[in-house]
Predicted model as a PDB file, atoms N, CA, C, CB and O in Angstrom, pLDDT in the B-factor column:
MODEL        1                                                                  
ATOM      1  N   MET A   1      -3.023  -4.843   6.234  1.00 91.00           N  
ATOM      2  CA  MET A   1      -3.230  -4.741   4.811  1.00 91.00           C  
ATOM      3  C   MET A   1      -3.558  -3.307   4.393  1.00 91.00           C  
ATOM      4  CB  MET A   1      -4.335  -5.681   4.381  1.00 91.00           C  
ATOM      5  O   MET A   1      -3.109  -2.839   3.347  1.00 91.00           O  
ATOM      6  N   ALA A   2      -4.339  -2.620   5.213  1.00 91.00           N  
ATOM      7  CA  ALA A   2      -4.708  -1.239   4.878  1.00 91.00           C  
ATOM      8  C   ALA A   2      -3.463  -0.365   4.820  1.00 91.00           C  
ATOM      9  CB  ALA A   2      -5.715  -0.671   5.910  1.00 91.00           C  
ATOM     10  O   ALA A   2      -3.334   0.468   3.923  1.00 91.00           O  
ATOM     11  N   TYR A   3      -2.541  -0.546   5.771  1.00 94.00           N  
ATOM     12  CA  TYR A   3      -1.310   0.245   5.789  1.00 94.00           C  
ATOM     13  C   TYR A   3      -0.477  -0.037   4.542  1.00 94.00           C  
ATOM     14  CB  TYR A   3      -0.490  -0.054   7.059  1.00 94.00           C  
ATOM     15  O   TYR A   3      -0.009   0.887   3.878  1.00 94.00           O  
ATOM     16  N   GLU A   4      -0.298  -1.304   4.234  1.00 95.00           N  
ATOM     17  CA  GLU A   4       0.516  -1.687   3.071  1.00 95.00           C  
ATOM     18  C   GLU A   4      -0.077  -1.123   1.784  1.00 95.00           C  
ATOM     19  CB  GLU A   4       0.630  -3.223   2.971  1.00 95.00           C  
ATOM     20  O   GLU A   4       0.644  -0.572   0.952  1.00 95.00           O  
ATOM     21  N   PHE A   5      -1.369  -1.258   1.626  1.00 92.00           N  
ATOM     22  CA  PHE A   5      -2.011  -0.836   0.377  1.00 92.00           C  
ATOM     23  C   PHE A   5      -2.115   0.683   0.264  1.00 92.00           C  
ATOM     24  CB  PHE A   5      -3.398  -1.452   0.271  1.00 92.00           C  
ATOM     25  O   PHE A   5      -1.823   1.248  -0.790  1.00 92.00           O  
ATOM     26  N   ASN A   6      -2.523   1.336   1.328  1.00 94.00           N  
ATOM     27  CA  ASN A   6      -2.766   2.785   1.257  1.00 94.00           C  
ATOM     28  C   ASN A   6      -1.533   3.628   1.526  1.00 94.00           C  
ATOM     29  CB  ASN A   6      -3.833   3.164   2.232  1.00 94.00           C  
ATOM     30  O   ASN A   6      -1.290   4.598   0.807  1.00 94.00           O  
ATOM     31  N   VAL A   7      -0.757   3.294   2.526  1.00 96.00           N  
ATOM     32  CA  VAL A   7       0.379   4.137   2.901  1.00 96.00           C  
ATOM     33  C   VAL A   7       1.627   3.786   2.081  1.00 96.00           C  
ATOM     34  CB  VAL A   7       0.676   3.990   4.403  1.00 96.00           C  
ATOM     35  O   VAL A   7       2.193   4.647   1.408  1.00 96.00           O  
ATOM     36  N   VAL A   8       2.044   2.541   2.140  1.00 97.00           N  
ATOM     37  CA  VAL A   8       3.267   2.132   1.448  1.00 97.00           C  
ATOM     38  C   VAL A   8       3.108   2.288  -0.057  1.00 97.00           C  
ATOM     39  CB  VAL A   8       3.625   0.678   1.795  1.00 97.00           C  
ATOM     40  O   VAL A   8       4.004   2.810  -0.721  1.00 97.00           O  
ATOM     41  N   ALA A   9       1.999   1.849  -0.595  1.00 97.00           N  
ATOM     42  CA  ALA A   9       1.785   1.949  -2.046  1.00 97.00           C  
ATOM     43  C   ALA A   9       1.709   3.412  -2.496  1.00 97.00           C  
ATOM     44  CB  ALA A   9       0.495   1.206  -2.449  1.00 97.00           C  
ATOM     45  O   ALA A   9       2.207   3.750  -3.570  1.00 97.00           O  
ATOM     46  N   THR A  10       1.098   4.270  -1.699  1.00 96.00           N  
ATOM     47  CA  THR A  10       1.037   5.696  -2.052  1.00 96.00           C  
ATOM     48  C   THR A  10       2.424   6.309  -2.038  1.00 96.00           C  
ATOM     49  CB  THR A  10       0.114   6.460  -1.086  1.00 96.00           C  
ATOM     50  O   THR A  10       2.760   7.090  -2.929  1.00 96.00           O  
ATOM     51  N   ALA A  11       3.234   5.973  -1.052  1.00 97.00           N  
ATOM     52  CA  ALA A  11       4.608   6.486  -1.000  1.00 97.00           C  
ATOM     53  C   ALA A  11       5.396   6.031  -2.227  1.00 97.00           C  
ATOM     54  CB  ALA A  11       5.316   6.017   0.294  1.00 97.00           C  
ATOM     55  O   ALA A  11       6.149   6.813  -2.808  1.00 97.00           O  
ATOM     56  N   ARG A  12       5.224   4.782  -2.618  1.00 97.00           N  
ATOM     57  CA  ARG A  12       5.910   4.282  -3.814  1.00 97.00           C  
ATOM     58  C   ARG A  12       5.418   5.011  -5.061  1.00 97.00           C  
ATOM     59  CB  ARG A  12       5.695   2.763  -3.968  1.00 97.00           C  
ATOM     60  O   ARG A  12       6.214   5.351  -5.937  1.00 97.00           O  
ATOM     61  N   LEU A  13       4.134   5.249  -5.143  1.00 96.00           N  
ATOM     62  CA  LEU A  13       3.566   5.947  -6.297  1.00 96.00           C  
ATOM     63  C   LEU A  13       4.091   7.374  -6.384  1.00 96.00           C  
ATOM     64  CB  LEU A  13       2.035   5.954  -6.218  1.00 96.00           C  
ATOM     65  O   LEU A  13       4.442   7.842  -7.468  1.00 96.00           O  
ATOM     66  N   VAL A  14       4.148   8.064  -5.259  1.00 96.00           N  
ATOM     67  CA  VAL A  14       4.678   9.433  -5.240  1.00 96.00           C  
ATOM     68  C   VAL A  14       6.138   9.433  -5.681  1.00 96.00           C  
ATOM     69  CB  VAL A  14       4.543  10.058  -3.826  1.00 96.00           C  
ATOM     70  O   VAL A  14       6.544  10.263  -6.495  1.00 96.00           O  
ATOM     71  N   ARG A  15       6.928   8.502  -5.143  1.00 96.00           N  
ATOM     72  CA  ARG A  15       8.339   8.407  -5.542  1.00 96.00           C  
ATOM     73  C   ARG A  15       8.484   8.130  -7.030  1.00 96.00           C  
ATOM     74  CB  ARG A  15       9.044   7.314  -4.744  1.00 96.00           C  
ATOM     75  O   ARG A  15       9.312   8.746  -7.700  1.00 96.00           O  
ATOM     76  N   ALA A  16       7.685   7.206  -7.549  1.00 97.00           N  
ATOM     77  CA  ALA A  16       7.755   6.870  -8.979  1.00 97.00           C  
ATOM     78  C   ALA A  16       7.347   8.062  -9.839  1.00 97.00           C  
ATOM     79  CB  ALA A  16       6.853   5.660  -9.296  1.00 97.00           C  
ATOM     80  O   ALA A  16       7.952   8.317 -10.880  1.00 97.00           O  
ATOM     81  N   ALA A  17       6.318   8.792  -9.399  1.00 96.00           N  
ATOM     82  CA  ALA A  17       5.871   9.972 -10.151  1.00 96.00           C  
ATOM     83  C   ALA A  17       6.963  11.036 -10.174  1.00 96.00           C  
ATOM     84  CB  ALA A  17       4.577  10.550  -9.537  1.00 96.00           C  
ATOM     85  O   ALA A  17       7.203  11.653 -11.212  1.00 96.00           O  
ATOM     86  N   LEU A  18       7.623  11.257  -9.043  1.00 95.00           N  
ATOM     87  CA  LEU A  18       8.714  12.224  -8.978  1.00 95.00           C  
ATOM     88  C   LEU A  18       9.855  11.803  -9.903  1.00 95.00           C  
ATOM     89  CB  LEU A  18       9.221  12.370  -7.531  1.00 95.00           C  
ATOM     90  O   LEU A  18      10.408  12.624 -10.635  1.00 95.00           O  
ATOM     91  N   HIS A  19      10.191  10.544  -9.862  1.00 96.00           N  
ATOM     92  CA  HIS A  19      11.270  10.018 -10.696  1.00 96.00           C  
ATOM     93  C   HIS A  19      10.945  10.155 -12.186  1.00 96.00           C  
ATOM     94  CB  HIS A  19      11.535   8.551 -10.351  1.00 96.00           C  
ATOM     95  O   HIS A  19      11.833  10.393 -13.004  1.00 96.00           O  
ATOM     96  N   ALA A  20       9.667  10.002 -12.527  1.00 97.00           N  
ATOM     97  CA  ALA A  20       9.238  10.079 -13.929  1.00 97.00           C  
ATOM     98  C   ALA A  20       9.007  11.514 -14.390  1.00 97.00           C  
ATOM     99  CB  ALA A  20       7.968   9.273 -14.128  1.00 97.00           C  
ATOM    100  O   ALA A  20       8.726  11.753 -15.564  1.00 97.00           O  
ATOM    101  N   GLY A  21       9.125  12.468 -13.470  1.00 95.00           N  
ATOM    102  CA  GLY A  21       8.931  13.866 -13.839  1.00 95.00           C  
ATOM    103  C   GLY A  21       7.475  14.302 -13.930  1.00 95.00           C  
ATOM    104  O   GLY A  21       7.163  15.303 -14.574  1.00 95.00           O  
ATOM    105  N   VAL A  22       6.593  13.560 -13.293  1.00 94.00           N  
ATOM    106  CA  VAL A  22       5.176  13.932 -13.281  1.00 94.00           C  
ATOM    107  C   VAL A  22       5.021  15.244 -12.525  1.00 94.00           C  
ATOM    108  CB  VAL A  22       4.300  12.809 -12.633  1.00 94.00           C  
ATOM    109  O   VAL A  22       5.537  15.395 -11.417  1.00 94.00           O  
ATOM    110  N   ARG A  23       4.315  16.182 -13.123  1.00 90.00           N  
ATOM    111  CA  ARG A  23       4.180  17.509 -12.512  1.00 90.00           C  
ATOM    112  C   ARG A  23       2.957  17.628 -11.612  1.00 90.00           C  
ATOM    113  CB  ARG A  23       4.110  18.564 -13.588  1.00 90.00           C  
ATOM    114  O   ARG A  23       2.964  18.412 -10.663  1.00 90.00           O  
ATOM    115  N   ARG A  24       1.923  16.872 -11.890  1.00 91.00           N  
ATOM    116  CA  ARG A  24       0.695  16.948 -11.080  1.00 91.00           C  
ATOM    117  C   ARG A  24       0.160  15.557 -10.816  1.00 91.00           C  
ATOM    118  CB  ARG A  24      -0.382  17.807 -11.783  1.00 91.00           C  
ATOM    119  O   ARG A  24       0.269  14.651 -11.642  1.00 91.00           O  
ATOM    120  N   MET A  25      -0.419  15.418  -9.638  1.00 91.00           N  
ATOM    121  CA  MET A  25      -1.020  14.146  -9.258  1.00 91.00           C  
ATOM    122  C   MET A  25      -2.307  14.465  -8.498  1.00 91.00           C  
ATOM    123  CB  MET A  25      -0.030  13.271  -8.387  1.00 91.00           C  
ATOM    124  O   MET A  25      -2.334  15.366  -7.659  1.00 91.00           O  
ATOM    125  N   LEU A  26      -3.339  13.745  -8.787  1.00 92.00           N  
ATOM    126  CA  LEU A  26      -4.602  13.915  -8.080  1.00 92.00           C  
ATOM    127  C   LEU A  26      -4.793  12.715  -7.171  1.00 92.00           C  
ATOM    128  CB  LEU A  26      -5.801  14.070  -9.071  1.00 92.00           C  
ATOM    129  O   LEU A  26      -4.877  11.584  -7.648  1.00 92.00           O  
ATOM    130  N   TYR A  27      -4.863  12.946  -5.880  1.00 90.00           N  
ATOM    131  CA  TYR A  27      -5.054  11.868  -4.911  1.00 90.00           C  
ATOM    132  C   TYR A  27      -6.460  11.963  -4.351  1.00 90.00           C  
ATOM    133  CB  TYR A  27      -3.996  11.936  -3.768  1.00 90.00           C  
ATOM    134  O   TYR A  27      -6.852  12.994  -3.804  1.00 90.00           O  
ATOM    135  N   LEU A  28      -7.206  10.900  -4.487  1.00 89.00           N  
ATOM    136  CA  LEU A  28      -8.562  10.837  -3.925  1.00 89.00           C  
ATOM    137  C   LEU A  28      -8.529   9.929  -2.713  1.00 89.00           C  
ATOM    138  CB  LEU A  28      -9.604  10.323  -4.981  1.00 89.00           C  
ATOM    139  O   LEU A  28      -8.017   8.812  -2.780  1.00 89.00           O  
ATOM    140  N   SER A  29      -9.063  10.396  -1.626  1.00 85.00           N  
ATOM    141  CA  SER A  29      -9.041   9.632  -0.386  1.00 85.00           C  
ATOM    142  C   SER A  29     -10.457   9.188  -0.024  1.00 85.00           C  
ATOM    143  CB  SER A  29      -8.423  10.466   0.758  1.00 85.00           C  
ATOM    144  O   SER A  29     -11.223   8.765  -0.890  1.00 85.00           O  
ATOM    145  N   THR A  30     -10.792   9.285   1.237  1.00 83.00           N  
ATOM    146  CA  THR A  30     -12.092   8.846   1.727  1.00 83.00           C  
ATOM    147  C   THR A  30     -12.552   9.773   2.848  1.00 83.00           C  
ATOM    148  CB  THR A  30     -12.030   7.378   2.220  1.00 83.00           C  
ATOM    149  O   THR A  30     -11.732  10.365   3.549  1.00 83.00           O  
ATOM    150  N   ALA A  31     -13.834   9.893   3.008  1.00 81.00           N  
ATOM    151  CA  ALA A  31     -14.381  10.697   4.104  1.00 81.00           C  
ATOM    152  C   ALA A  31     -14.153  10.036   5.457  1.00 81.00           C  
ATOM    153  CB  ALA A  31     -15.872  10.934   3.892  1.00 81.00           C  
ATOM    154  O   ALA A  31     -14.351  10.671   6.492  1.00 81.00           O  
ATOM    155  N   HIS A  32     -13.739   8.771   5.467  1.00 79.00           N  
ATOM    156  CA  HIS A  32     -13.518   8.065   6.725  1.00 79.00           C  
ATOM    157  C   HIS A  32     -12.333   8.629   7.515  1.00 79.00           C  
ATOM    158  CB  HIS A  32     -13.295   6.593   6.453  1.00 79.00           C  
ATOM    159  O   HIS A  32     -12.123   8.245   8.666  1.00 79.00           O  
ATOM    160  N   GLY A  33     -11.571   9.519   6.920  1.00 80.00           N  
ATOM    161  CA  GLY A  33     -10.524  10.209   7.658  1.00 80.00           C  
ATOM    162  C   GLY A  33     -11.092  11.190   8.665  1.00 80.00           C  
ATOM    163  O   GLY A  33     -10.366  11.699   9.520  1.00 80.00           O  
ATOM    164  N   TYR A  34     -12.389  11.459   8.570  1.00 77.00           N  
ATOM    165  CA  TYR A  34     -13.044  12.417   9.472  1.00 77.00           C  
ATOM    166  C   TYR A  34     -13.867  11.742  10.552  1.00 77.00           C  
ATOM    167  CB  TYR A  34     -13.929  13.346   8.683  1.00 77.00           C  
ATOM    168  O   TYR A  34     -14.561  12.427  11.304  1.00 77.00           O  
ATOM    169  N   GLY A  35     -13.813  10.426  10.655  1.00 77.00           N  
ATOM    170  CA  GLY A  35     -14.528   9.716  11.701  1.00 77.00           C  
ATOM    171  C   GLY A  35     -15.361   8.588  11.153  1.00 77.00           C  
ATOM    172  O   GLY A  35     -15.374   8.331   9.949  1.00 77.00           O  
ATOM    173  N   SER A  36     -16.062   7.912  12.056  1.00 70.00           N  
ATOM    174  CA  SER A  36     -16.840   6.743  11.632  1.00 70.00           C  
ATOM    175  C   SER A  36     -18.329   7.032  11.472  1.00 70.00           C  
ATOM    176  CB  SER A  36     -16.657   5.627  12.624  1.00 70.00           C  
ATOM    177  O   SER A  36     -19.007   6.348  10.705  1.00 70.00           O  
ATOM    178  N   HIS A  37     -18.838   8.010  12.165  1.00 71.00           N  
ATOM    179  CA  HIS A  37     -20.263   8.340  12.066  1.00 71.00           C  
ATOM    180  C   HIS A  37     -20.414   9.646  11.290  1.00 71.00           C  
ATOM    181  CB  HIS A  37     -20.917   8.457  13.485  1.00 71.00           C  
ATOM    182  O   HIS A  37     -20.574  10.724  11.864  1.00 71.00           O  
ATOM    183  N   LEU A  38     -20.358   9.513   9.986  1.00 74.00           N  
ATOM    184  CA  LEU A  38     -20.381  10.695   9.132  1.00 74.00           C  
ATOM    185  C   LEU A  38     -21.805  11.184   8.949  1.00 74.00           C  
ATOM    186  CB  LEU A  38     -19.741  10.397   7.771  1.00 74.00           C  
ATOM    187  O   LEU A  38     -22.662  10.470   8.429  1.00 74.00           O  
ATOM    188  N   GLN A  39     -22.042  12.406   9.384  1.00 76.00           N  
ATOM    189  CA  GLN A  39     -23.361  13.015   9.250  1.00 76.00           C  
ATOM    190  C   GLN A  39     -23.175  14.481   8.923  1.00 76.00           C  
ATOM    191  CB  GLN A  39     -24.208  12.833  10.544  1.00 76.00           C  
ATOM    192  O   GLN A  39     -22.162  15.084   9.276  1.00 76.00           O  
ATOM    193  N   GLY A  40     -24.147  15.043   8.256  1.00 79.00           N  
ATOM    194  CA  GLY A  40     -24.099  16.461   7.948  1.00 79.00           C  
ATOM    195  C   GLY A  40     -23.086  16.760   6.868  1.00 79.00           C  
ATOM    196  O   GLY A  40     -22.736  15.892   6.068  1.00 79.00           O  
ATOM    197  N   GLU A  41     -22.614  18.001   6.852  1.00 79.00           N  
ATOM    198  CA  GLU A  41     -21.654  18.439   5.841  1.00 79.00           C  
ATOM    199  C   GLU A  41     -20.250  17.975   6.203  1.00 79.00           C  
ATOM    200  CB  GLU A  41     -21.687  19.968   5.688  1.00 79.00           C  
ATOM    201  O   GLU A  41     -19.772  18.213   7.312  1.00 79.00           O  
ATOM    202  N   ILE A  42     -19.603  17.319   5.268  1.00 76.00           N  
ATOM    203  CA  ILE A  42     -18.223  16.866   5.447  1.00 76.00           C  
ATOM    204  C   ILE A  42     -17.360  17.681   4.490  1.00 76.00           C  
ATOM    205  CB  ILE A  42     -18.073  15.307   5.183  1.00 76.00           C  
ATOM    206  O   ILE A  42     -17.601  17.684   3.283  1.00 76.00           O  
ATOM    207  N   SER A  43     -16.365  18.365   5.020  1.00 76.00           N  
ATOM    208  CA  SER A  43     -15.467  19.133   4.166  1.00 76.00           C  
ATOM    209  C   SER A  43     -14.053  19.053   4.744  1.00 76.00           C  
ATOM    210  CB  SER A  43     -15.941  20.619   4.043  1.00 76.00           C  
ATOM    211  O   SER A  43     -13.855  18.584   5.865  1.00 76.00           O  
ATOM    212  N   GLU A  44     -13.088  19.512   3.975  1.00 77.00           N  
ATOM    213  CA  GLU A  44     -11.704  19.491   4.426  1.00 77.00           C  
ATOM    214  C   GLU A  44     -11.440  20.503   5.537  1.00 77.00           C  
ATOM    215  CB  GLU A  44     -10.781  19.759   3.263  1.00 77.00           C  
ATOM    216  O   GLU A  44     -10.337  20.532   6.084  1.00 77.00           O  
ATOM    217  N   ARG A  45     -12.408  21.319   5.878  1.00 80.00           N  
ATOM    218  CA  ARG A  45     -12.251  22.244   7.007  1.00 80.00           C  
ATOM    219  C   ARG A  45     -12.393  21.529   8.342  1.00 80.00           C  
ATOM    220  CB  ARG A  45     -13.276  23.371   6.916  1.00 80.00           C  
ATOM    221  O   ARG A  45     -11.971  22.051   9.373  1.00 80.00           O  
ATOM    222  N   LEU A  46     -12.984  20.333   8.332  1.00 78.00           N  
ATOM    223  CA  LEU A  46     -13.152  19.567   9.561  1.00 78.00           C  
ATOM    224  C   LEU A  46     -11.810  19.021  10.025  1.00 78.00           C  
ATOM    225  CB  LEU A  46     -14.156  18.421   9.356  1.00 78.00           C  
ATOM    226  O   LEU A  46     -10.917  18.763   9.217  1.00 78.00           O  
ATOM    227  N   CYS A  47     -11.682  18.849  11.320  1.00 79.00           N  
ATOM    228  CA  CYS A  47     -10.480  18.253  11.882  1.00 79.00           C  
ATOM    229  C   CYS A  47     -10.519  16.745  11.635  1.00 79.00           C  
ATOM    230  CB  CYS A  47     -10.354  18.570  13.405  1.00 79.00           C  
ATOM    231  O   CYS A  47     -11.502  16.095  11.991  1.00 79.00           O  
ATOM    232  N   PRO A  48      -9.471  16.175  11.032  1.00 83.00           N  
ATOM    233  CA  PRO A  48      -9.457  14.731  10.785  1.00 83.00           C  
ATOM    234  C   PRO A  48      -9.477  13.956  12.100  1.00 83.00           C  
ATOM    235  CB  PRO A  48      -8.221  14.338   9.957  1.00 83.00           C  
ATOM    236  O   PRO A  48      -8.832  14.349  13.071  1.00 83.00           O  
ATOM    237  N   PHE A  49     -10.218  12.859  12.122  1.00 84.00           N  
ATOM    238  CA  PHE A  49     -10.287  11.999  13.302  1.00 84.00           C  
ATOM    239  C   PHE A  49     -10.597  10.574  12.869  1.00 84.00           C  
ATOM    240  CB  PHE A  49     -11.357  12.511  14.304  1.00 84.00           C  
ATOM    241  O   PHE A  49     -11.659  10.042  13.194  1.00 84.00           O  
ATOM    242  N   PRO A  50      -9.660   9.942  12.125  1.00 86.00           N  
ATOM    243  CA  PRO A  50      -9.905   8.561  11.707  1.00 86.00           C  
ATOM    244  C   PRO A  50      -9.885   7.633  12.916  1.00 86.00           C  
ATOM    245  CB  PRO A  50      -8.855   8.112  10.668  1.00 86.00           C  
ATOM    246  O   PRO A  50      -9.084   7.817  13.832  1.00 86.00           O  
ATOM    247  N   VAL A  51     -10.768   6.638  12.919  1.00 86.00           N  
ATOM    248  CA  VAL A  51     -10.888   5.770  14.090  1.00 86.00           C  
ATOM    249  C   VAL A  51     -10.683   4.287  13.786  1.00 86.00           C  
ATOM    250  CB  VAL A  51     -12.233   5.960  14.713  1.00 86.00           C  
ATOM    251  O   VAL A  51     -10.758   3.458  14.693  1.00 86.00           O  
ATOM    252  N   ASP A  52     -10.431   3.947  12.542  1.00 90.00           N  
ATOM    253  CA  ASP A  52     -10.206   2.544  12.205  1.00 90.00           C  
ATOM    254  C   ASP A  52      -9.024   2.450  11.239  1.00 90.00           C  
ATOM    255  CB  ASP A  52     -11.488   1.904  11.581  1.00 90.00           C  
ATOM    256  O   ASP A  52      -8.603   3.464  10.682  1.00 90.00           O  
ATOM    257  N   PRO A  53      -8.483   1.245  11.036  1.00 91.00           N  
ATOM    258  CA  PRO A  53      -7.305   1.109  10.171  1.00 91.00           C  
ATOM    259  C   PRO A  53      -7.506   1.680   8.765  1.00 91.00           C  
ATOM    260  CB  PRO A  53      -6.927  -0.342  10.065  1.00 91.00           C  
ATOM    261  O   PRO A  53      -6.571   2.233   8.186  1.00 91.00           O  
ATOM    262  N   TYR A  54      -8.688   1.555   8.222  1.00 89.00           N  
ATOM    263  CA  TYR A  54      -8.970   2.075   6.890  1.00 89.00           C  
ATOM    264  C   TYR A  54      -8.814   3.598   6.858  1.00 89.00           C  
ATOM    265  CB  TYR A  54     -10.388   1.675   6.447  1.00 89.00           C  
ATOM    266  O   TYR A  54      -8.095   4.129   6.013  1.00 89.00           O  
ATOM    267  N   GLY A  55      -9.476   4.289   7.765  1.00 90.00           N  
ATOM    268  CA  GLY A  55      -9.406   5.742   7.818  1.00 90.00           C  
ATOM    269  C   GLY A  55      -8.022   6.241   8.192  1.00 90.00           C  
ATOM    270  O   GLY A  55      -7.537   7.221   7.626  1.00 90.00           O  
ATOM    271  N   ILE A  56      -7.383   5.568   9.147  1.00 92.00           N  
ATOM    272  CA  ILE A  56      -6.042   5.962   9.586  1.00 92.00           C  
ATOM    273  C   ILE A  56      -5.052   5.823   8.435  1.00 92.00           C  
ATOM    274  CB  ILE A  56      -5.587   5.107  10.793  1.00 92.00           C  
ATOM    275  O   ILE A  56      -4.216   6.703   8.227  1.00 92.00           O  
ATOM    276  N   SER A  57      -5.140   4.732   7.692  1.00 94.00           N  
ATOM    277  CA  SER A  57      -4.192   4.520   6.598  1.00 94.00           C  
ATOM    278  C   SER A  57      -4.400   5.532   5.471  1.00 94.00           C  
ATOM    279  CB  SER A  57      -4.327   3.098   6.053  1.00 94.00           C  
ATOM    280  O   SER A  57      -3.430   5.978   4.857  1.00 94.00           O  
ATOM    281  N   HIS A  58      -5.637   5.895   5.197  1.00 92.00           N  
ATOM    282  CA  HIS A  58      -5.883   6.914   4.174  1.00 92.00           C  
ATOM    283  C   HIS A  58      -5.381   8.279   4.627  1.00 92.00           C  
ATOM    284  CB  HIS A  58      -7.378   6.989   3.841  1.00 92.00           C  
ATOM    285  O   HIS A  58      -4.833   9.043   3.833  1.00 92.00           O  
ATOM    286  N   ARG A  59      -5.568   8.575   5.896  1.00 92.00           N  
ATOM    287  CA  ARG A  59      -5.069   9.850   6.427  1.00 92.00           C  
ATOM    288  C   ARG A  59      -3.544   9.916   6.303  1.00 92.00           C  
ATOM    289  CB  ARG A  59      -5.498  10.030   7.910  1.00 92.00           C  
ATOM    290  O   ARG A  59      -2.996  10.951   5.923  1.00 92.00           O  
ATOM    291  N   ALA A  60      -2.865   8.825   6.620  1.00 95.00           N  
ATOM    292  CA  ALA A  60      -1.409   8.777   6.506  1.00 95.00           C  
ATOM    293  C   ALA A  60      -0.970   8.943   5.053  1.00 95.00           C  
ATOM    294  CB  ALA A  60      -0.870   7.457   7.075  1.00 95.00           C  
ATOM    295  O   ALA A  60       0.015   9.629   4.775  1.00 95.00           O  
ATOM    296  N   ALA A  61      -1.688   8.324   4.136  1.00 95.00           N  
ATOM    297  CA  ALA A  61      -1.369   8.461   2.711  1.00 95.00           C  
ATOM    298  C   ALA A  61      -1.556   9.913   2.267  1.00 95.00           C  
ATOM    299  CB  ALA A  61      -2.257   7.516   1.856  1.00 95.00           C  
ATOM    300  O   ALA A  61      -0.755  10.437   1.493  1.00 95.00           O  
ATOM    301  N   GLU A  62      -2.604  10.555   2.754  1.00 93.00           N  
ATOM    302  CA  GLU A  62      -2.816  11.977   2.443  1.00 93.00           C  
ATOM    303  C   GLU A  62      -1.630  12.807   2.931  1.00 93.00           C  
ATOM    304  CB  GLU A  62      -4.132  12.491   3.088  1.00 93.00           C  
ATOM    305  O   GLU A  62      -1.196  13.733   2.245  1.00 93.00           O  
ATOM    306  N   ASP A  63      -1.108  12.481   4.110  1.00 94.00           N  
ATOM    307  CA  ASP A  63       0.033  13.215   4.656  1.00 94.00           C  
ATOM    308  C   ASP A  63       1.270  13.050   3.782  1.00 94.00           C  
ATOM    309  CB  ASP A  63       0.333  12.747   6.079  1.00 94.00           C  
ATOM    310  O   ASP A  63       2.048  13.992   3.632  1.00 94.00           O  
ATOM    311  N   ILE A  64       1.461  11.873   3.207  1.00 96.00           N  
ATOM    312  CA  ILE A  64       2.598  11.645   2.303  1.00 96.00           C  
ATOM    313  C   ILE A  64       2.474  12.528   1.078  1.00 96.00           C  
ATOM    314  CB  ILE A  64       2.682  10.161   1.883  1.00 96.00           C  
ATOM    315  O   ILE A  64       3.440  13.175   0.674  1.00 96.00           O  
ATOM    316  N   VAL A  65       1.295  12.560   0.487  1.00 95.00           N  
ATOM    317  CA  VAL A  65       1.068  13.403  -0.699  1.00 95.00           C  
ATOM    318  C   VAL A  65       1.223  14.872  -0.335  1.00 95.00           C  
ATOM    319  CB  VAL A  65      -0.340  13.146  -1.299  1.00 95.00           C  
ATOM    320  O   VAL A  65       1.853  15.632  -1.070  1.00 95.00           O  
ATOM    321  N   ARG A  66       0.653  15.274   0.793  1.00 93.00           N  
ATOM    322  CA  ARG A  66       0.724  16.662   1.246  1.00 93.00           C  
ATOM    323  C   ARG A  66       2.177  17.069   1.516  1.00 93.00           C  
ATOM    324  CB  ARG A  66      -0.132  16.859   2.516  1.00 93.00           C  
ATOM    325  O   ARG A  66       2.565  18.191   1.188  1.00 93.00           O  
ATOM    326  N   ALA A  67       2.975  16.197   2.097  1.00 96.00           N  
ATOM    327  CA  ALA A  67       4.380  16.506   2.384  1.00 96.00           C  
ATOM    328  C   ALA A  67       5.179  16.700   1.097  1.00 96.00           C  
ATOM    329  CB  ALA A  67       5.011  15.388   3.228  1.00 96.00           C  
ATOM    330  O   ALA A  67       6.016  17.599   1.011  1.00 96.00           O  
ATOM    331  N   ALA A  68       4.921  15.866   0.107  1.00 95.00           N  
ATOM    332  CA  ALA A  68       5.607  16.022  -1.185  1.00 95.00           C  
ATOM    333  C   ALA A  68       5.234  17.361  -1.821  1.00 95.00           C  
ATOM    334  CB  ALA A  68       5.248  14.852  -2.144  1.00 95.00           C  
ATOM    335  O   ALA A  68       6.086  18.052  -2.379  1.00 95.00           O  
ATOM    336  N   HIS A  69       3.970  17.712  -1.730  1.00 94.00           N  
ATOM    337  CA  HIS A  69       3.529  18.987  -2.282  1.00 94.00           C  
ATOM    338  C   HIS A  69       4.172  20.167  -1.540  1.00 94.00           C  
ATOM    339  CB  HIS A  69       1.999  19.089  -2.216  1.00 94.00           C  
ATOM    340  O   HIS A  69       4.637  21.121  -2.163  1.00 94.00           O  
ATOM    341  N   ALA A  70       4.192  20.092  -0.211  1.00 94.00           N  
ATOM    342  CA  ALA A  70       4.766  21.180   0.592  1.00 94.00           C  
ATOM    343  C   ALA A  70       6.259  21.352   0.313  1.00 94.00           C  
ATOM    344  CB  ALA A  70       4.542  20.913   2.090  1.00 94.00           C  
ATOM    345  O   ALA A  70       6.800  22.450   0.439  1.00 94.00           O  
ATOM    346  N   ALA A  71       6.916  20.258  -0.067  1.00 93.00           N  
ATOM    347  CA  ALA A  71       8.344  20.314  -0.383  1.00 93.00           C  
ATOM    348  C   ALA A  71       8.585  20.787  -1.811  1.00 93.00           C  
ATOM    349  CB  ALA A  71       8.984  18.946  -0.178  1.00 93.00           C  
ATOM    350  O   ALA A  71       9.730  20.845  -2.261  1.00 93.00           O  
ATOM    351  N   GLY A  72       7.518  21.124  -2.521  1.00 89.00           N  
ATOM    352  CA  GLY A  72       7.650  21.615  -3.884  1.00 89.00           C  
ATOM    353  C   GLY A  72       7.891  20.527  -4.901  1.00 89.00           C  
ATOM    354  O   GLY A  72       8.429  20.781  -5.979  1.00 89.00           O  
ATOM    355  N   LYS A  73       7.498  19.321  -4.565  1.00 86.00           N  
ATOM    356  CA  LYS A  73       7.711  18.191  -5.479  1.00 86.00           C  
ATOM    357  C   LYS A  73       6.453  17.845  -6.223  1.00 86.00           C  
ATOM    358  CB  LYS A  73       8.206  16.973  -4.725  1.00 86.00           C  
ATOM    359  O   LYS A  73       6.451  16.919  -7.034  1.00 86.00           O  
TER     360      LYS A  73                                                      
ENDMDL                                                                          
END                                                                             
C-alpha cells in the first residue's frame, strides 16, 4: 500500500502536472527517509537510509520528483 500510495500516485501527479503545464510543485516527504531512530539534527545533508516500507516508498517518490526536476520538467 505504501508503494502504491507514495510512489505510483506521486508519479501520476508529476505526469498530470507536466501535462497541465504546472511550472512548480512543492513535494513534502518525511524524515523517515533518513532512518528509524531519528535523533539530533535531521537535514537533507544526511545520507538517506530508509528501513521500512513507509520510508522506502517516500524516498522513491522523492527520486521521481527529483528526476523530473533534473530533466528540466
